[in-house]
The first five atom37 places (N, CA, C, CB, O) and aatype in JSON, in Angstrom:
{
  "aatype": [20, 20, 20, 20, 20, 20, 20, 20, 20, 20, 20, 20, 20, 20, 20, 20, 20, 20, 20, 20, 20, 20, 20, 20, 20, 20, 20, 20, 20, 20, 20, 20, 20, 20, 20, 20, 20, 20, 20, 20, 20, 20, 20, 20, 20, 20, 20, 20, 20, 20, 20, 20, 20, 20, 20, 20, 20, 20, 20, 20, 20, 20, 20, 20, 20, 20, 20, 20, 20, 20, 20, 20, 20, 20, 20, 20, 20, 20, 20, 20, 20, 20],
  "atom_mask": [
    [1, 1, 1, 1, 1],
    [1, 1, 1, 1, 1],
    [1, 1, 1, 1, 1],
    [1, 1, 1, 1, 1],
    [1, 1, 1, 1, 1],
    [1, 1, 1, 1, 1],
    [1, 1, 1, 1, 1],
    [1, 1, 1, 1, 1],
    [1, 1, 1, 1, 1],
    [1, 1, 1, 1, 1],
    [1, 1, 1, 1, 1],
    [1, 1, 1, 1, 1],
    [1, 1, 1, 1, 1],
    [1, 1, 1, 1, 1],
    [1, 1, 1, 1, 1],
    [1, 1, 1, 1, 1],
    [1, 1, 1, 1, 1],
    [1, 1, 1, 1, 1],
    [1, 1, 1, 1, 1],
    [1, 1, 1, 1, 1],
    [1, 1, 1, 1, 1],
    [1, 1, 1, 1, 1],
    [1, 1, 1, 1, 1],
    [1, 1, 1, 1, 1],
    [1, 1, 1, 1, 1],
    [1, 1, 1, 1, 1],
    [1, 1, 1, 1, 1],
    [1, 1, 1, 1, 1],
    [1, 1, 1, 1, 1],
    [1, 1, 1, 1, 1],
    [1, 1, 1, 1, 1],
    [1, 1, 1, 1, 1],
    [1, 1, 1, 1, 1],
    [1, 1, 1, 1, 1],
    [1, 1, 1, 1, 1],
    [1, 1, 1, 1, 1],
    [1, 1, 1, 1, 1],
    [1, 1, 1, 1, 1],
    [1, 1, 1, 1, 1],
    [1, 1, 1, 1, 1],
    [1, 1, 1, 1, 1],
    [1, 1, 1, 1, 1],
    [1, 1, 1, 1, 1],
    [1, 1, 1, 1, 1],
    [1, 1, 1, 1, 1],
    [1, 1, 1, 1, 1],
    [1, 1, 1, 1, 1],
    [1, 1, 1, 1, 1],
    [1, 1, 1, 1, 1],
    [1, 1, 1, 1, 1],
    [1, 1, 1, 1, 1],
    [1, 1, 1, 1, 1],
    [1, 1, 1, 1, 1],
    [1, 1, 1, 1, 1],
    [1, 1, 1, 1, 1],
    [1, 1, 1, 1, 1],
    [1, 1, 1, 1, 1],
    [1, 1, 1, 1, 1],
    [1, 1, 1, 1, 1],
    [1, 1, 1, 1, 1],
    [1, 1, 1, 1, 1],
    [1, 1, 1, 1, 1],
    [1, 1, 1, 1, 1],
    [1, 1, 1, 1, 1],
    [1, 1, 1, 1, 1],
    [1, 1, 1, 1, 1],
    [1, 1, 1, 1, 1],
    [1, 1, 1, 1, 1],
    [1, 1, 1, 1, 1],
    [1, 1, 1, 1, 1],
    [1, 1, 1, 1, 1],
    [1, 1, 1, 1, 1],
    [1, 1, 1, 1, 1],
    [1, 1, 1, 1, 1],
    [1, 1, 1, 1, 1],
    [1, 1, 1, 1, 1],
    [1, 1, 1, 1, 1],
    [1, 1, 1, 1, 1],
    [1, 1, 1, 1, 1],
    [1, 1, 1, 1, 1],
    [1, 1, 1, 1, 1],
    [1, 1, 1, 1, 1]
  ],
  "atom_positions": [
    [[127.0, 83.79, 91.94], [127.01, 84.8, 93.0], [127.57, 86.11, 92.49], [127.84, 84.32, 94.2], [128.49, 86.11, 91.68]],
    [[127.02, 87.23, 92.93], [127.4, 88.56, 92.44], [128.8, 88.91, 92.96], [126.35, 89.63, 92.9], [129.27, 88.4, 93.97]],
    [[129.43, 89.79, 92.23], [130.73, 90.32, 92.6], [130.64, 91.02, 93.98], [131.24, 91.31, 91.51], [129.88, 91.97, 94.15]],
    [[131.43, 90.52, 94.96], [131.32, 91.1, 96.29], [131.8, 92.55, 96.32], [132.1, 90.28, 97.28], [131.48, 93.27, 97.27]],
    [[132.55, 92.99, 95.32], [133.04, 94.37, 95.25], [131.94, 95.33, 94.87], [134.19, 94.49, 94.26], [132.05, 96.52, 95.14]],
    [[130.88, 94.84, 94.27], [129.79, 95.66, 93.81], [128.52, 95.28, 94.58], [129.59, 95.5, 92.3], [127.97, 94.19, 94.42]],
    [[128.06, 96.21, 95.42], [126.87, 95.86, 96.2], [125.59, 96.17, 95.41], [126.86, 96.62, 97.55], [125.59, 96.97, 94.48]],
    [[124.54, 95.52, 95.82], [123.26, 95.66, 95.12], [122.73, 97.1, 95.14], [122.23, 94.73, 95.76], [122.17, 97.57, 94.15]],
    [[122.89, 97.78, 96.24], [122.4, 99.14, 96.35], [123.06, 100.03, 95.3], [122.66, 99.69, 97.76], [122.4, 100.87, 94.69]],
    [[124.36, 99.86, 95.1], [125.08, 100.64, 94.1], [124.53, 100.34, 92.69], [126.61, 100.33, 94.18], [124.32, 101.26, 91.9]],
    [[124.3, 99.1, 92.39], [123.73, 98.72, 91.09], [122.32, 99.25, 90.92], [123.73, 97.22, 90.93], [122.01, 99.8, 89.87]],
    [[121.49, 99.11, 91.89], [120.12, 99.56, 91.78], [120.04, 101.09, 91.67], [119.32, 99.08, 92.98], [119.15, 101.62, 91.01]],
    [[120.97, 101.81, 92.31], [120.98, 103.27, 92.19], [121.36, 103.71, 90.8], [121.94, 103.88, 93.2], [121.03, 104.83, 90.4]],
    [[122.06, 102.84, 90.03], [122.49, 103.18, 88.67], [121.59, 102.52, 87.59], [123.96, 102.74, 88.47], [121.84, 102.66, 86.4]],
    [[120.58, 101.83, 88.04], [119.8, 101.05, 87.11], [119.14, 101.84, 85.99], [118.78, 100.33, 87.84], [119.18, 101.42, 84.83]],
    [[118.52, 103.01, 86.33], [117.92, 103.84, 85.29], [118.95, 104.4, 84.35], [117.15, 104.96, 85.9], [118.71, 104.46, 83.14]],
    [[120.08, 104.8, 84.86], [121.16, 105.28, 83.98], [121.6, 104.19, 83.04], [122.38, 105.79, 84.8], [121.87, 104.45, 81.87]],
    [[121.68, 102.97, 83.52], [122.05, 101.81, 82.72], [120.99, 101.56, 81.66], [122.23, 100.55, 83.62], [121.31, 101.39, 80.48]],
    [[119.77, 101.55, 82.08], [118.63, 101.29, 81.12], [118.55, 102.38, 80.03], [117.25, 101.23, 81.9], [118.24, 102.1, 78.87]],
    [[118.85, 103.62, 80.43], [118.78, 104.73, 79.5], [120.03, 104.92, 78.66], [118.51, 105.97, 80.23], [120.08, 105.8, 77.81]],
    [[121.07, 104.05, 78.9], [122.3, 104.18, 78.16], [123.1, 105.42, 78.54], [122.0, 104.2, 76.7], [123.86, 105.94, 77.73]],
    [[122.92, 105.89, 79.75], [123.58, 107.12, 80.21], [124.86, 106.86, 80.95], [122.65, 107.9, 81.09], [125.49, 107.81, 81.42]],
    [[125.28, 105.6, 81.07], [126.59, 105.32, 81.64], [127.31, 104.45, 80.61], [126.48, 104.6, 83.06], [126.69, 103.74, 79.83]],
    [[128.61, 104.54, 80.64], [129.4, 103.73, 79.66], [130.72, 103.29, 80.32], [129.69, 104.57, 78.32], [131.0, 103.55, 81.49]],
    [[131.48, 102.62, 79.51], [132.8, 102.21, 79.95], [132.76, 101.27, 81.12], [133.62, 103.4, 80.3], [131.95, 100.34, 81.19]],
    [[133.66, 101.52, 82.05], [133.85, 100.64, 83.22], [132.56, 100.56, 84.07], [135.04, 101.15, 84.08], [132.18, 99.48, 84.51]],
    [[131.91, 101.72, 84.28], [130.69, 101.71, 85.1], [129.6, 100.84, 84.46], [130.16, 103.15, 85.28], [128.91, 100.11, 85.18]],
    [[129.45, 100.89, 83.14], [128.47, 100.09, 82.45], [128.84, 98.6, 82.65], [128.42, 100.48, 80.92], [127.97, 97.79, 82.95]],
    [[130.08, 98.26, 82.49], [130.53, 96.89, 82.63], [130.31, 96.38, 84.03], [131.98, 96.78, 82.27], [129.9, 95.23, 84.19]],
    [[130.56, 97.18, 85.05], [130.37, 96.76, 86.43], [128.87, 96.42, 86.65], [130.84, 97.88, 87.43], [128.56, 95.4, 87.28]],
    [[127.97, 97.24, 86.15], [126.54, 97.01, 86.35], [126.15, 95.75, 85.54], [125.69, 98.28, 85.89], [125.43, 94.89, 86.06]],
    [[126.6, 95.63, 84.3], [126.24, 94.51, 83.48], [126.72, 93.18, 84.1], [126.81, 94.69, 82.09], [125.97, 92.2, 84.11]],
    [[127.94, 93.14, 84.6], [128.42, 91.9, 85.22], [127.61, 91.58, 86.46], [129.91, 92.02, 85.58], [127.24, 90.43, 86.69]],
    [[127.33, 92.59, 87.26], [126.53, 92.34, 88.48], [125.17, 91.8, 88.13], [126.37, 93.61, 89.3], [124.7, 90.85, 88.76]],
    [[124.5, 92.39, 87.12], [123.19, 91.89, 86.73], [123.23, 90.44, 86.23], [122.61, 92.78, 85.67], [122.28, 89.68, 86.43]],
    [[124.32, 90.07, 85.58], [124.46, 88.68, 85.13], [124.6, 87.72, 86.29], [125.65, 88.54, 84.22], [124.22, 86.56, 86.18]],
    [[125.13, 88.19, 87.39], [125.44, 87.31, 88.5], [124.45, 87.36, 89.66], [126.78, 87.64, 89.0], [124.42, 86.46, 90.49]],
    [[123.66, 88.4, 89.71], [122.76, 88.62, 90.88], [121.3, 88.47, 90.44], [123.0, 90.05, 91.51], [120.76, 89.32, 89.74]],
    [[120.68, 87.39, 90.86], [119.3, 87.08, 90.48], [118.34, 88.19, 90.96], [118.87, 85.71, 91.06], [117.41, 88.57, 90.25]],
    [[118.57, 88.69, 92.17], [117.67, 89.69, 92.69], [117.74, 91.01, 91.9], [117.98, 89.94, 94.16], [116.7, 91.59, 91.56]],
    [[118.93, 91.47, 91.61], [119.09, 92.72, 90.85], [118.62, 92.52, 89.43], [120.56, 93.19, 90.85], [118.05, 93.43, 88.83]],
    [[118.83, 91.35, 88.88], [118.37, 91.08, 87.5], [116.86, 91.11, 87.45], [118.89, 89.7, 87.0], [116.29, 91.54, 86.45]],
    [[116.19, 90.65, 88.52], [114.75, 90.72, 88.59], [114.26, 92.17, 88.59], [114.25, 90.0, 89.82], [113.28, 92.5, 87.92]],
    [[114.94, 93.03, 89.34], [114.58, 94.46, 89.35], [114.82, 95.03, 87.98], [115.39, 95.24, 90.41], [113.99, 95.79, 87.49]],
    [[115.92, 94.7, 87.36], [116.25, 95.17, 86.0], [115.13, 94.8, 85.07], [117.6, 94.58, 85.5], [114.64, 95.66, 84.35]],
    [[114.69, 93.57, 85.06], [113.62, 93.11, 84.16], [112.35, 93.85, 84.39], [113.37, 91.65, 84.32], [111.68, 94.23, 83.43]],
    [[112.0, 94.07, 85.64], [110.76, 94.79, 85.94], [110.8, 96.22, 85.48], [110.46, 94.74, 87.41], [109.86, 96.74, 84.88]],
    [[111.92, 96.86, 85.77], [112.06, 98.28, 85.36], [112.13, 98.44, 83.84], [113.33, 98.9, 85.99], [111.61, 99.41, 83.29]],
    [[112.77, 97.5, 83.17], [112.85, 97.51, 81.71], [111.44, 97.35, 81.13], [113.78, 96.39, 81.2], [111.06, 98.07, 80.21]],
    [[110.69, 96.4, 81.66], [109.32, 96.2, 81.18], [108.45, 97.43, 81.43], [108.69, 94.98, 81.86], [107.64, 97.8, 80.58]],
    [[108.62, 98.06, 82.58], [107.87, 99.24, 82.91], [108.2, 100.38, 81.96], [108.15, 99.66, 84.34], [107.29, 101.05, 81.48]],
    [[109.47, 100.6, 81.68], [109.86, 101.67, 80.78], [109.34, 101.42, 79.38], [111.35, 101.82, 80.76], [108.95, 102.36, 78.69]],
    [[109.33, 100.13, 78.93], [108.8, 99.85, 77.62], [107.31, 100.08, 77.57], [109.13, 98.44, 77.23], [106.79, 100.56, 76.56]],
    [[106.6, 99.74, 78.64], [105.14, 99.99, 78.7], [104.82, 101.47, 78.61], [104.54, 99.42, 79.99], [103.93, 101.88, 77.87]],
    [[105.56, 102.27, 79.37], [105.37, 103.73, 79.38], [105.67, 104.27, 77.97], [106.31, 104.41, 80.47], [104.93, 105.12, 77.46]],
    [[106.74, 103.77, 77.34], [107.1, 104.26, 76.0], [105.98, 103.92, 75.01], [108.45, 103.64, 75.52], [105.62, 104.76, 74.19]],
    [[105.45, 102.73, 75.07], [104.34, 102.36, 74.14], [103.09, 103.21, 74.4], [103.98, 100.84, 74.29], [102.46, 103.7, 73.46]],
    [[102.74, 103.37, 75.63], [101.53, 104.13, 76.01], [101.66, 105.58, 75.66], [101.25, 103.99, 77.5], [100.69, 106.21, 75.26]],
    [[102.87, 106.12, 75.81], [103.07, 107.56, 75.53], [103.03, 107.87, 74.0], [104.44, 108.01, 76.12], [102.81, 109.01, 73.6]],
    [[103.24, 106.88, 73.21], [103.22, 107.09, 71.76], [101.86, 106.77, 71.15], [104.3, 106.25, 71.09], [101.7, 106.88, 69.93]],
    [[100.9, 106.37, 71.95], [99.58, 106.03, 71.41], [98.71, 107.26, 71.21], [98.88, 105.05, 72.33], [97.81, 107.26, 70.38]],
    [[98.96, 108.28, 71.97], [98.11, 109.5, 71.77], [98.96, 110.73, 71.93], [96.9, 109.55, 72.8], [100.08, 110.69, 72.45]],
    [[98.42, 111.82, 71.45], [99.11, 113.1, 71.53], [99.12, 113.65, 72.98], [98.45, 114.12, 70.58], [98.21, 113.38, 73.76]],
    [[100.14, 114.4, 73.3], [100.23, 115.01, 74.63], [99.29, 116.23, 74.61], [101.74, 115.42, 75.0], [99.32, 117.02, 73.67]],
    [[98.46, 116.37, 75.65], [97.57, 117.53, 75.69], [98.35, 118.84, 75.61], [96.73, 117.51, 76.96], [99.44, 118.98, 76.17]],
    [[97.76, 119.79, 74.91], [98.44, 121.09, 74.73], [98.78, 121.7, 76.05], [97.59, 122.05, 73.94], [97.93, 121.76, 76.94]],
    [[99.98, 122.16, 76.2], [100.45, 122.83, 77.41], [100.96, 121.95, 78.5], [99.4, 123.63, 77.95], [101.58, 122.44, 79.44]],
    [[100.73, 120.64, 78.4], [101.16, 119.71, 79.46], [102.69, 119.7, 79.61], [100.66, 118.29, 79.16], [103.2, 119.81, 80.72]],
    [[103.39, 119.55, 78.52], [104.84, 119.52, 78.58], [105.43, 120.78, 79.24], [105.4, 119.35, 77.2], [106.35, 120.69, 80.05]],
    [[104.88, 121.93, 78.89], [105.4, 123.16, 79.53], [105.04, 123.22, 81.01], [104.85, 124.42, 78.81], [105.86, 123.67, 81.81]],
    [[103.84, 122.77, 81.4], [103.5, 122.75, 82.81], [104.42, 121.83, 83.61], [102.06, 122.33, 82.99], [104.78, 122.12, 84.75]],
    [[104.78, 120.7, 82.98], [105.74, 119.77, 83.67], [107.07, 120.43, 83.81], [105.91, 118.42, 82.91], [107.67, 120.36, 84.87]],
    [[107.57, 121.09, 82.73], [108.87, 121.77, 82.83], [108.87, 122.84, 83.92], [109.23, 122.4, 81.5], [109.85, 122.95, 84.66]],
    [[107.82, 123.62, 84.02], [107.71, 124.67, 85.05], [107.72, 124.02, 86.44], [106.42, 125.52, 84.86], [108.4, 124.53, 87.34]],
    [[107.0, 122.95, 86.64], [106.97, 122.27, 87.94], [108.34, 121.67, 88.29], [105.91, 121.16, 87.94], [108.75, 121.72, 89.45]],
    [[109.03, 121.13, 87.32], [110.37, 120.55, 87.58], [111.3, 121.71, 87.97], [110.94, 119.76, 86.29], [112.04, 121.58, 88.94]],
    [[111.27, 122.82, 87.24], [112.15, 123.95, 87.56], [111.84, 124.45, 89.01], [111.96, 125.12, 86.51], [112.75, 124.76, 89.78]],
    [[110.54, 124.5, 89.33], [110.15, 125.0, 90.66], [110.73, 124.04, 91.75], [108.56, 125.09, 90.78], [111.28, 124.5, 92.74]],
    [[110.6, 122.78, 91.54], [111.15, 121.79, 92.52], [112.63, 121.91, 92.62], [110.78, 120.34, 92.13], [113.17, 121.91, 93.73]],
    [[113.34, 122.02, 91.47], [114.78, 122.11, 91.5], [115.27, 123.41, 92.16], [115.34, 121.99, 90.1], [116.33, 123.44, 92.79]],
    [[114.51, 124.46, 92.02], [114.91, 125.76, 92.58], [114.68, 125.8, 94.09], [114.14, 126.89, 91.9], [115.31, 126.61, 94.77]],
    [[113.8, 124.96, 94.62], [113.5, 124.97, 96.07], [114.64, 124.42, 96.9], [112.24, 124.17, 96.36], [114.54, 124.36, 98.13]]
  ]
}
């Protein structure tokens, strides 16, 4: 059974940060322990990890079309500025 002090919503909200290695220390440990104990959250973790690995593999198979990266950056800036 998962740690009652750590709810699933909290863990799932931090899942991408955990997968990307963008959290550390106590926060990392809390997520790791919860994933070891919660079958449901561990299932989400496995699916998201597999998805990220698939995207990584597919993105390295071909070159990015010229100008695409800059168009994405411009669109992200536009959304963040709104």
